[in-house]
C-alpha positions in Angstrom: 14.4 -1.1 -25.5 15.8 -4.5 -25.0 14.3 -5.3 -21.6 10.9 -5.5 -20.1 9.2 -3.9 -17.1 6.5 -4.9 -14.6 5.7 -1.8 -12.6 2.6 -0.6 -10.8 1.9 2.7 -9.1 -1.5 3.0 -7.2 -2.9 5.7 -5.1 -6.0 4.6 -3.3 -7.7 3.9 0.0 -7.2 0.8 2.1 -10.3 -1.5 2.1 -9.3 -3.3 5.3 -6.5 -3.3 7.9 -3.5 -5.3 6.8 -3.5 -8.9 8.1 0.0 -10.0 9.2 1.0 -13.7 8.9 4.3 -15.6 9.3 5.4 -18.1 6.7 6.6 -21.5 8.1 10.2 -20.2 7.6 9.4 -17.1 9.8 9.1 -14.5 7.1 6.4 -11.8 7.8 3.8 -11.3 5.1 0.9 -8.9 5.1 -2.2 -8.7 2.8 -4.7 -5.9 2.4 -6.8 -4.4 -0.3 -6.7 -1.0 -1.9 -9.5 0.7 -3.8 -8.9 3.1 -6.7 -11.8 5.0 -8.1 -12.0 6.6 -11.6 -14.6 9.3 -12.2 -15.7 10.8 -15.5 -18.6 12.6 -17.1 -20.7 10.6 -19.6 -22.0 11.9 -22.9 -25.0 13.4 -21.1 -22.8 15.3 -18.6 -23.7 12.9 -15.7 -21.0 11.9 -13.3 -19.9 8.3 -13.5 -17.4 6.4 -11.4 -15.9 2.9 -11.2 -14.0 1.4 -8.3 -11.3 -1.2 -8.8 -10.1 -3.4 -5.9 -6.4 -4.5 -5.8 -5.0 -7.2 -3.6 -1.7 -6.1 -2.1 1.0 -8.4 -0.7 3.9 -7.0 1.4 6.8 -9.0 2.7 9.5 -8.7 5.4 10.0 -5.7 7.7 7.6 -3.7 5.4 4.8 -6.2 6.3 5.3 -5.5 10.0 5.3 -1.7 9.4 2.1 -1.9 7.2 0.3 -4.0 9.9 1.3 -1.5 12.6 0.5 1.8 10.8 -1.9 1.3 7.9 -5.6 1.4 8.6 -8.8 0.8 6.7 -10.0 3.9 4.8 -6.6 5.7 4.8 -4.9 6.8 1.6 -1.7 5.1 0.5 0.6 5.1 -2.5 1.7 1.6 -3.5 4.7 0.9 -5.8 5.2 -2.6 -6.9 4.6 -5.2 -9.6 1.8 -7.5 -10.8 2.1 -11.2 -9.8 -0.2 -14.0 -10.9 -0.7 -17.1 -8.9 -2.7 -20.2 -9.0 -4.0 -22.3 -6.1 -6.6 -25.0 -5.3 -9.6 -24.1 -3.2 -10.9 -26.4 -0.5 -12.9 -28.4 -3.1 -9.8 -29.0 -5.1 -10.8 -26.6 -7.9 -7.9 -24.7 -9.5 -8.2 -20.9 -9.0 -6.2 -17.9 -10.2 -5.4 -14.7 -8.5 -3.7 -11.4 -9.3 -1.8 -9.6 -6.6 0.3 -6.4 -6.4 3.6 -7.3 -4.8 4.4 -4.1 -2.9 8.1 -3.0 -3.1 7.5 0.4 -1.4 4.5 2.3 0.1 3.9 5.8 1.3 1.2 6.8 3.8 -0.6 9.9 2.4 -2.7 12.4 4.2 -2.6 14.2 7.6 -1.4 12.5 10.8 -4.9 12.9 12.4 -6.3 11.1 9.4 -3.9 8.2 9.9 -1.4 9.4 7.2 2.1 10.7 7.3 1.5 14.0 9.1 1.3 16.2 6.0 4.7 14.9 4.9 4.9 11.8 2.8 6.9 9.1 4.4 8.1 6.1 2.3 8.5 2.6 3.6 10.1 0.2 1.2 12.7 -2.4 0.5 14.7 -0.1 -1.8 16.3 3.2 -1.3 14.5 6.5 -1.3 12.3 8.1 1.3 12.5 7.5 5.0 12.4 4.1 6.7 11.8 2.9 10.2 14.6 2.0 12.6 15.3 -1.7 12.1 15.5 -2.4 15.8 12.7 -0.4 17.5 10.4 0.3 14.6 9.9 3.8 15.7 8.5 6.2 13.1 10.7 9.1 11.8 10.1 12.5 13.4 7.9 13.7 10.6 5.5 10.7 10.9 5.6 10.9 14.7 4.9 14.5 15.3 3.8 15.8 12.0 4.2 19.3 10.6 1.7 22.2 10.6 0.2 22.5 7.2 1.7 26.0 6.7 5.2 24.6 7.2 5.1 22.3 4.2 6.8 23.9 1.2 4.5 22.4 -1.4 
């Protein structure tokens, strides 16, 4: 393989509602956190778990969709890449941060749980999955009305 790849797939729960901001150039950007939890049994058979928190950054139309539909505690699948950045805090100290730059996301779970109505709807900057109407930002029929669980073929 001659190239390289920076790809992240996360399935976790939102730690907070997305916060939408606009750049000085008018570009929408949303930030939120996602928690992923790993569980295992230790050598004595006891259940152990560890939660990792991930900072997610979403840009453009996706940021507006995330702010409108994603809510704290809801399950989401994030597809993106790792980005590192450095900045200075208010005291002038250089700090470093690691973000996941979200290219696509899917709301998971049932509609009454804030998810995609039993179906998995994808919202992203690349092809694949459903997307919102660019003008009215109305959800596709599956996300709006949902499907009864017994109608889902998987």
